C-alpha positions, 0 to 999 in steps of 0.5 A: 181069922181065916187066911185069904186065898192065894189068887192064881192065874194059869197061862199054858197053851194046852187046855188039858194042862190048865184044867189039871192044874186048876183041879189040883190047886182048887183042892187046897182051901188056901188057893184059888184059880181066878183065871186062865190064859192060852198064850202070853198076849191073852195073859197080859190082857187078863192082867190089864183087868185083874192082877193075881198074887201069882201066875203059873206060866208055861215057857213055850207058848204061841204069840208071846212065849213065856219068857217074854211074857214074864219080862213084861209082867215083871216090868208092869206088875212087879208085885206078882209072883211067877212060877215057870212051868216047863218040859225043858230040863235044860238048866239054861232055860232055868237061868234064863227064867230066873234072870228074867225075874221068875220066882220058881221053876217047875217041871211039867212031870213033877208031882202034884205035891211038888206043884203045891210045894212050889206055890207055897215056897214062892208065897213065903218069899223064897225061890223054888227049884224043881228037884229034877234041876236042884242038884244040877243048879247047885253043882253049877253054882258051886263050880262058878264060885270056885272059879271066880272066888278071890285067889288065896292070900299069898304072904310075901316078905318085903324083899319078895315084894320088891323083886316081884314088882320089878319082875312085873315091870320086865326087869332081868335078874341082873337089872333087879340085882343092881336096883336092890344092890344084891347079887344076881344069884340072890335075885334068882333065889327070890324068883324061884321062891316066888314061883313056888309060892304062887305055884307058877311054872315060869316067870311069864305065867307069874306076871300074867297071874299078878296082872290078872288078879290085880295084886297090889305091889309097892312102888 
């Protein structure tokens, strides 16, 4: 049984771009352009009459820009897949589009092959990122992961746990020594080991680190 053609609407305020995209898409037997829109408002009016499988939306459009139109489409027609088309290589536009619900991001100077790859990638249920942005986005995601990932597990002895708990509470070495029935010199030794294990320069940094990362301490 022949696969049903994937129905697409093109929304861009430049007629030549819409025409060019239509020609490329309709050369494919499994794709069909069912309509065009020159701005976001016109797009929403079209959707009120007929819904496609996918919309290709230019980010920069008059009356209702692509991002705002995207949000309305996602809210009213969540089943429609959306490919953002733009000249903006700034990754901040990409994050804004994806956060608003876009399924893909294509640059206007990407090749015809990339356009078709984007449509087929999104049709298969995956997210498409223009090759011009993919490396930058991947690097940003890795950096964010490294910055926000959980701190490595630091193994402490029971005595180090006791000392650390009292240090966080603001006790001096002398006070800790009295509580734990140890000499101040022994407490200083434990404090030095704690700084080394947590890779901190001083007690203030150590306390800030423990509080910031919600490290559980025994009562």
